[in-house]
C-alpha positions as CSV (number, residue, x, y, z in Angstrom):
1,M,75.5,-80.1,25.0
2,L,72.1,-79.9,23.4
3,D,69.4,-78.0,25.4
4,R,66.6,-80.5,25.6
5,T,64.3,-78.1,27.5
6,P,60.8,-78.1,25.8
7,A,59.7,-74.9,24.2
8,P,56.9,-73.0,26.1
9,P,53.5,-73.5,24.7
10,A,52.1,-70.7,22.3
11,A,50.5,-67.8,24.2
12,W,47.3,-67.2,22.4
13,P,45.6,-70.7,23.3
14,L,46.5,-70.0,26.8
15,V,44.8,-66.5,26.5
16,A,41.7,-68.2,25.0
17,L,41.5,-70.7,27.9
18,F,42.3,-67.9,30.5
19,T,39.2,-65.9,29.1
20,S,36.9,-69.0,29.1
21,G,37.7,-69.7,32.8
22,Y,37.5,-66.3,34.0
23,V,34.5,-64.9,32.2
24,A,32.1,-66.6,34.7
25,P,33.6,-64.6,37.9
26,Y,33.6,-61.4,35.7
27,L,29.8,-61.9,35.0
28,L,28.9,-62.7,38.5
29,P,27.0,-59.5,39.3
30,T,24.6,-60.1,36.5
31,V,24.3,-63.8,37.1
32,V,23.4,-63.2,40.8
33,G,21.2,-60.4,40.0
34,R,19.2,-62.2,37.4
35,L,18.9,-65.3,39.7
36,D,17.5,-63.1,42.3
37,A,15.2,-61.2,40.0
38,H,13.8,-64.2,37.8
39,L,13.8,-67.2,40.2
40,P,12.2,-67.6,43.6
41,L,15.3,-66.9,45.4
42,S,16.4,-64.3,48.1
43,P,19.5,-62.2,47.5
44,A,21.5,-64.5,50.0
45,Q,20.3,-67.6,48.2
46,A,21.1,-66.2,44.8
47,G,24.6,-65.3,46.2
48,L,25.1,-68.7,47.5
49,I,24.4,-70.3,44.1
50,G,27.1,-68.0,42.6
51,S,29.5,-69.1,45.5
52,V,28.6,-72.7,44.6
53,L,29.5,-72.2,41.0
54,L,32.9,-70.8,41.9
55,L,33.5,-73.5,44.5
56,G,33.3,-76.0,41.6
57,S,36.0,-73.9,39.8
58,A,38.2,-73.9,42.9
59,A,37.7,-77.7,43.3
60,A,38.9,-78.3,39.7
61,G,42.1,-76.4,40.4
62,F,43.0,-78.2,43.6
63,T,42.3,-81.5,41.8
64,L,44.3,-80.9,38.8
65,A,47.3,-79.1,40.3
66,S,49.7,-82.1,39.8
67,R,48.0,-83.8,37.0
68,I,48.2,-81.6,34.1
69,P,51.8,-82.8,33.0
70,R,50.7,-86.4,33.4
71,H,47.4,-86.2,31.2
72,G,48.5,-83.4,28.9
73,P,47.0,-79.9,28.6
74,R,44.9,-80.6,25.5
75,P,42.7,-83.4,26.8
76,L,42.1,-81.6,30.1
77,A,41.4,-78.2,28.3
78,R,38.8,-79.9,26.0
79,L,37.2,-81.6,28.9
80,G,36.9,-78.3,30.9
81,L,35.4,-76.5,27.8
82,L,33.0,-79.4,27.3
83,L,31.9,-79.4,31.0
84,A,31.5,-75.7,30.9
85,A,29.3,-75.7,27.8
86,L,27.2,-78.6,29.2
87,G,26.8,-77.2,32.7
88,Y,26.0,-73.6,31.8
89,G,24.0,-74.7,29.0
90,T,21.8,-76.9,31.4
91,A,21.5,-73.9,33.9
92,A,20.3,-71.7,31.0
93,A,17.8,-74.2,29.6
94,T,15.8,-74.8,32.6
95,A,14.1,-72.8,35.5
96,Q,14.1,-75.8,38.0
97,L,16.4,-74.9,41.0
98,P,18.1,-78.4,41.3
99,L,18.9,-78.5,37.6
100,V,20.1,-74.8,37.8
101,I,22.4,-75.5,40.8
102,A,23.7,-78.8,39.2
103,G,24.4,-77.0,36.0
104,A,26.2,-74.2,37.8
105,V,28.5,-76.6,39.6
106,L,29.3,-78.6,36.6
107,G,30.1,-75.5,34.6
108,G,32.2,-73.9,37.5
109,F,34.2,-77.2,37.5
110,G,34.8,-76.8,33.7
111,S,35.7,-73.3,34.0
112,G,38.2,-74.2,36.8
113,T,39.7,-77.0,34.6
114,A,40.3,-74.4,31.8
115,T,41.8,-71.9,34.2
116,A,44.1,-74.6,35.7
117,V,45.4,-75.5,32.3
118,A,45.9,-71.9,31.4
119,A,47.8,-71.1,34.7
120,S,50.0,-74.1,34.3
121,G,50.9,-72.9,30.7
122,I,51.3,-69.4,31.7
123,A,53.9,-70.3,34.3
124,A,56.0,-72.1,31.7
125,Q,56.2,-68.9,29.5
126,R,59.4,-66.9,29.2
127,D,57.3,-63.8,30.3
128,P,54.4,-65.1,32.4
129,H,53.4,-61.5,33.4
130,R,52.9,-60.4,29.8
131,T,50.7,-63.5,28.9
132,S,48.6,-63.1,32.1
133,S,48.2,-59.4,31.0
134,L,47.0,-60.5,27.6
135,G,44.5,-62.9,29.3
136,L,43.1,-60.2,31.5
137,L,42.8,-57.9,28.5
138,S,40.9,-60.6,26.7
139,V,38.5,-61.4,29.5
140,S,37.9,-57.8,30.3
141,A,37.0,-57.0,26.7
142,T,34.6,-60.1,26.5
143,A,32.9,-59.3,29.8
144,G,32.5,-55.6,28.9
145,A,31.0,-56.5,25.5
146,L,28.6,-58.9,27.3
147,Y,27.6,-56.3,29.9
148,L,26.7,-53.9,27.0
149,T,24.8,-56.6,25.1
150,L,22.9,-58.7,27.6
151,P,20.6,-56.0,29.0
152,R,19.3,-55.3,25.4
153,L,18.5,-59.0,24.8
154,G,15.8,-59.2,27.4
155,G,15.2,-60.7,30.8
156,G,15.6,-64.1,32.3
157,H,18.2,-65.8,34.3
158,W,19.3,-67.8,31.2
159,L,21.1,-65.2,29.3
160,P,24.4,-65.0,31.3
161,F,24.6,-68.7,31.6
162,A,24.1,-69.2,27.9
163,A,26.6,-66.3,27.0
164,I,29.4,-68.2,29.2
165,A,28.5,-71.5,27.5
166,L,29.0,-69.8,24.1
167,V,32.4,-68.3,25.1
168,A,33.5,-71.8,26.0
169,L,32.5,-73.3,22.8
170,A,34.3,-70.3,20.9
171,C,37.5,-71.2,22.6
172,W,37.3,-74.9,21.6
173,P,39.5,-74.4,18.4
174,A,42.4,-73.0,20.5
175,T,42.9,-76.3,22.2
176,G,44.3,-77.9,18.9
177,R,47.5,-75.8,19.5
178,L,48.1,-77.5,23.0
179,E,50.2,-80.7,23.6
180,G,48.4,-84.0,23.8
181,A,48.9,-86.6,26.5
182,A,51.3,-88.7,24.7
183,R,53.6,-85.7,23.8
184,A,53.4,-84.3,27.2
185,D,54.3,-87.7,28.8
186,R,57.4,-87.9,26.4
187,T,58.4,-84.4,27.2
188,D,58.1,-85.2,31.0
189,R,60.3,-88.4,30.6
190,T,62.9,-86.6,28.6
191,D,63.0,-83.8,31.0
192,R,63.5,-86.4,33.9
193,T,66.1,-88.6,32.2
194,D,68.1,-86.3,29.8
195,S,68.5,-83.0,31.7
196,A,71.8,-82.6,33.7
197,V,70.2,-80.0,36.0
198,R,66.6,-80.4,37.2
199,V,64.5,-79.0,39.9
200,S,63.5,-81.2,42.9
201,G,60.0,-82.7,42.7
202,R,59.0,-80.9,46.0
203,L,57.3,-77.7,45.9
204,P,59.8,-74.8,46.1
205,Y,59.2,-71.9,48.5
206,P,56.7,-73.7,50.6
207,R,56.2,-70.9,53.2
208,A,56.0,-68.1,50.6
209,G,53.7,-70.1,48.5
210,V,51.3,-70.9,51.5
211,V,51.4,-67.2,52.5
212,L,50.6,-66.0,49.0
213,A,47.8,-68.6,48.7
214,V,46.1,-67.5,51.9
215,A,46.6,-63.9,51.2
216,L,45.3,-64.0,47.7
217,M,42.2,-66.1,48.9
218,L,41.3,-63.3,51.3
219,W,42.1,-60.7,48.7
220,S,39.8,-62.3,46.2
221,L,37.0,-62.8,48.8
222,A,37.0,-59.1,49.5
223,Q,37.0,-58.2,45.8
224,N,34.2,-60.5,44.9
225,A,32.1,-59.7,48.1
226,L,31.7,-56.2,46.7
227,W,31.4,-57.4,43.1
228,G,28.7,-59.8,43.8
229,V,26.5,-57.1,45.2
230,S,27.6,-54.2,43.1
231,G,24.5,-54.5,41.1
232,R,22.3,-54.3,44.2
233,I,24.3,-51.2,45.5
234,G,23.7,-49.5,42.1
235,A,20.1,-50.4,41.9
236,Q,19.0,-50.1,45.5
237,Q,21.3,-47.5,46.9
238,A,22.3,-45.4,44.0
239,G,18.9,-45.9,42.1
240,L,20.3,-46.9,38.8
241,S,18.4,-48.9,36.1
242,E,19.8,-52.2,34.7
243,V,20.8,-50.6,31.3
244,T,22.8,-47.8,33.3
245,L,24.4,-50.5,35.5
246,G,25.4,-52.4,32.4
247,I,27.0,-49.1,31.0
248,V,28.9,-48.5,34.3
249,F,30.2,-52.0,34.4
250,A,31.3,-51.9,30.8
251,A,33.1,-48.7,31.4
252,A,34.8,-50.2,34.5
253,L,35.9,-53.2,32.6
254,G,37.2,-50.8,29.9
255,A,39.2,-49.0,32.5
256,G,40.5,-52.3,33.4
257,L,41.7,-52.8,29.8
258,L,43.6,-49.6,30.0
259,G,45.2,-50.5,33.5
260,V,46.3,-54.0,32.1
261,T,47.8,-52.3,29.0
262,A,49.7,-49.9,31.2
263,A,50.9,-52.9,33.4
264,S,52.0,-54.8,30.4
265,A,54.0,-51.8,29.2
266,L,55.6,-51.3,32.6
267,G,56.4,-54.9,32.9
268,A,59.0,-55.5,35.7
269,R,60.2,-51.9,35.8
270,L,58.5,-51.4,39.3
271,G,59.2,-54.8,40.5
272,R,56.1,-56.8,42.0
273,A,56.1,-55.4,45.5
274,V,55.0,-51.8,44.5
275,P,52.1,-52.8,42.2
276,V,50.8,-55.5,44.7
277,G,51.1,-53.4,47.9
278,V,50.2,-49.9,46.6
279,G,47.5,-51.3,44.3
280,T,45.8,-53.3,47.0
281,A,45.8,-50.0,49.2
282,V,44.1,-48.2,46.4
283,I,41.5,-51.0,45.8
284,A,40.6,-50.7,49.5
285,C,39.8,-47.1,49.2
286,C,37.7,-47.8,46.0
287,V,35.7,-50.6,47.9
288,V,34.8,-48.1,50.6
289,L,33.8,-45.3,48.0
290,A,31.7,-47.7,45.9
291,S,29.9,-49.1,48.9
292,H,28.9,-45.6,50.2
293,A,27.8,-44.4,46.8
294,R,24.3,-42.9,46.6
295,D,24.4,-41.4,43.1
296,L,25.6,-42.2,39.7
297,G,28.8,-40.2,40.0
298,S,30.1,-41.7,43.2
299,F,29.2,-45.2,42.2
300,A,30.7,-45.0,38.7
301,A,33.9,-43.3,40.2
302,G,34.4,-46.2,42.7
303,E,33.7,-49.0,40.2
304,I,35.7,-47.6,37.4
305,L,38.8,-46.8,39.5
306,W,38.5,-50.1,41.2
307,N,38.3,-52.1,38.0
308,A,41.1,-50.1,36.6
309,V,43.5,-51.2,39.4
310,Y,42.1,-54.6,40.2
311,P,43.4,-56.5,37.1
312,V,46.8,-54.7,37.3
313,V,47.4,-56.2,40.9
314,L,46.0,-59.5,39.7
315,S,48.3,-59.8,36.7
316,Y,51.3,-59.2,39.1
317,A,50.0,-61.7,41.5
318,I,49.6,-64.3,38.9
319,G,53.2,-63.6,37.7
320,L,54.4,-63.9,41.3
321,A,52.7,-67.2,41.7
322,A,54.4,-68.3,38.5
323,A,57.8,-67.3,39.7
324,L,57.6,-69.6,42.6
325,D,57.6,-72.8,40.5
326,P,58.4,-73.0,36.8
327,R,56.4,-76.2,36.5
328,G,53.3,-74.1,37.3
329,R,52.1,-76.0,40.4
330,W,52.1,-73.0,42.6
331,A,50.4,-71.0,39.9
332,V,47.5,-73.6,39.9
333,L,47.3,-73.9,43.7
334,V,47.4,-70.1,44.3
335,G,44.8,-69.6,41.4
336,S,42.7,-72.3,43.1
337,A,42.9,-70.5,46.5
338,S,41.9,-67.3,44.7
339,S,39.0,-69.1,43.2
340,L,38.0,-70.4,46.7
341,G,38.0,-66.7,47.8
342,V,36.0,-65.8,44.8
343,A,33.5,-68.5,45.6
344,C,33.0,-67.3,49.1
345,G,32.7,-63.6,48.0
346,P,29.1,-63.4,46.9
347,V,27.6,-65.1,49.9
348,T,29.9,-63.1,52.2
349,G,28.9,-59.8,50.6
350,S,25.2,-60.8,50.8
351,L,25.5,-61.5,54.5
352,L,27.7,-58.5,55.3
353,A,25.2,-56.3,53.4
354,E,22.1,-57.7,55.2
355,G,23.9,-57.4,58.6
356,A,25.8,-54.1,58.4
357,G,24.3,-52.5,55.3
358,F,26.4,-51.7,52.2
359,P,28.5,-48.9,53.9
360,G,29.4,-51.2,56.7
361,M,30.3,-54.1,54.4
362,G,32.6,-51.7,52.5
363,L,34.5,-50.8,55.7
364,V,35.0,-54.5,56.6
365,L,36.3,-55.4,53.1
366,G,38.5,-52.4,53.0
367,G,40.1,-53.3,56.3
368,L,40.5,-56.8,55.1
369,L,42.3,-55.8,52.0
370,L,44.7,-53.5,54.0
371,A,45.5,-56.5,56.2
372,V,46.6,-58.8,53.4
373,A,48.5,-56.1,51.5
374,G,51.4,-56.5,53.8
375,P,51.9,-60.4,53.4
376,M,51.6,-60.1,49.7
377,T,54.2,-57.4,49.5
378,A,56.5,-59.4,51.7
379,V,56.3,-62.4,49.4
380,A,56.9,-60.2,46.5
381,L,60.0,-58.7,48.0
382,H,61.1,-62.2,49.0
383,V,60.8,-63.7,45.5
384,G,62.6,-61.4,43.1
385,G,63.1,-63.5,40.1
386,R,62.1,-66.7,38.5
387,P,63.6,-70.0,39.7
388,L,65.9,-72.0,37.4
389,T,64.2,-74.2,34.9
390,P,65.8,-77.3,33.4
391,G,68.4,-76.1,30.9
392,S,68.2,-72.4,32.1
393,V,71.7,-72.6,33.4
394,R,73.1,-73.3,30.0
395,R,71.1,-70.6,28.4
396,R,72.0,-67.8,30.9
397,G,75.8,-68.3,30.7
398,G,76.9,-71.8,29.4
399,A,78.7,-72.6,32.7
400,P,77.9,-76.0,34.2
401,A,75.8,-76.0,37.5
402,A,78.7,-77.2,39.6
403,V,80.8,-74.3,38.4
404,L,78.1,-71.8,39.3
405,A,77.4,-73.4,42.7
406,A,81.3,-73.4,43.6
407,G,81.7,-69.8,42.3
408,A,78.7,-68.5,44.5
409,G,79.7,-70.4,47.6
410,T,76.6,-72.4,47.7
411,P,76.3,-76.0,49.0
412,A,77.2,-78.9,46.6
413,G,74.2,-79.9,44.5
414,S,72.7,-76.4,44.7
415,V,72.4,-73.6,42.2
416,P,72.0,-69.9,43.1
417,R,68.9,-68.3,41.7
418,V,69.6,-65.8,38.9
419,G,68.1,-62.3,39.5
420,A,66.9,-62.7,43.0
421,Q,67.3,-59.9,45.4
422,E,68.9,-62.1,47.9
423,L,70.8,-65.4,47.5
424,E,68.4,-68.4,47.4
425,V,69.1,-71.9,46.6
426,V,67.4,-74.3,44.3
427,E,67.8,-77.9,45.3
428,L,68.9,-80.3,42.4
429,A,68.4,-84.2,42.5
430,P,71.7,-86.1,42.4
431,L,72.8,-87.4,39.0
432,R,72.8,-91.2,38.6
433,A,75.1,-93.1,36.4
434,R,73.2,-95.2,33.9
435,P,74.9,-98.4,32.3
436,L,75.4,-98.4,28.6
437,R,73.1,-100.8,26.9
438,L,73.9,-102.0,23.4
439,P,71.3,-103.7,21.2
440,P,71.7,-107.6,20.8
441,L,73.9,-108.6,17.9
442,R,72.0,-110.4,15.2
443,V,73.6,-112.6,12.5
444,L,71.7,-113.4,9.3
445,L,72.5,-116.9,7.9
446,L,71.6,-117.6,4.2
447,S,70.1,-120.8,3.2
448,P,72.4,-123.0,0.8
449,A,70.2,-122.2,-2.2
450,A,70.4,-118.4,-1.5
451,A,74.2,-118.7,-1.0
452,R,74.6,-120.4,-4.3
453,R,72.6,-117.6,-6.0
454,A,74.7,-114.9,-4.3
455,R,77.9,-116.6,-5.4
456,E,76.7,-116.7,-9.0
457,R,75.7,-113.1,-9.0
458,T,79.2,-112.2,-7.7
459,R,80.9,-114.2,-10.4
460,K,78.8,-112.5,-13.1
461,R,79.8,-109.2,-11.8
462,I,83.4,-110.1,-12.0
463,R,83.2,-111.3,-15.4
464,T,81.3,-108.3,-16.7
465,S,83.9,-105.9,-15.1
466,A,86.8,-107.9,-16.6
């Protein structure tokens, strides 16, 4: 039997979209810092604008979670990049607060759209952890280069917004390698009608998915609460200049490149539970160290070690969300929940810093990270492997689904998950017999004149052959 499972999309367009979607959160410290320095805004108000930007990104993910297969990744990716370029470009071109806020929201929605398309495609990859690691490598390198470049180009709130808009435009050519709406719709119909084994339309692992979404939302909130005020900690508490801060942030993102490279090389050797649980505990210690820093050495140590571990844990968390559903729905929903936490991070960090000071803020955020490390580790232990995709039964052993189900002692209509640490069941929709439809029989009748000409030609051929 032929395997009609569609091939996964190419990795490098997804990496480009991932970079375009994530570069705005990575540049959040300089965005918030320049809004505070160059516009009539308080630190809390500047953090609120950063939160509004990321709320737009989260809203895009929640809106598009189930619509990507229907509309196709290419149109949505192009729409997201266009909105990002238009929104961030508008925020860069004006100093009027209403237009800056509107541009930030529109650009954030565009970034979230690009991230949702990338997350859905990454979940369909044969090795989603490797693709997400490549995406984190790309966005870390891009953000590091911008942190080194922007301070040397002058002041103004417009530079970070313009840089994010240019990144969106630079990623536009990559959308040509994504599927269009018509092809995605044909693939979806073929998958529904021609596959002998298919996954139920309901979201698998509902409890694990909800736990992971809530935990990653709080995890991201804690990360970005510190990230949103890191520039203020370095400038006000550690006494560093903007150029020095840019060098520290670039070095931190460079350490992130090394961390993601190591995680990509390790792959699944350590599983997902150890990197997620232990990595989150290490991040909690780094948050406390960075928030208590009063000189260059301690501030740089906390930021660099934190940024070396943060993308490692994030790459495994993205792979864990992709493992919950091969159609990418949990990946998009969990990513949107993470964006929601990212959106609430800057204003949370600003409020905690004003109320308890930077050291008190670090203690609160470190405690929150330790609290969510347990649920995330539990989900990683529960979900040990990828769920079956349509046609994966044939690729993994050639045995029909009914034979595998009977041999494993699972209920009829179910297939045991391959590679899980404990036996889990994927529900399959019942097969429906379809009537055989033949095309209508058409008979062509010749006119009398045409019949005479045909007989004459036949007689001539007979005489010639004789």
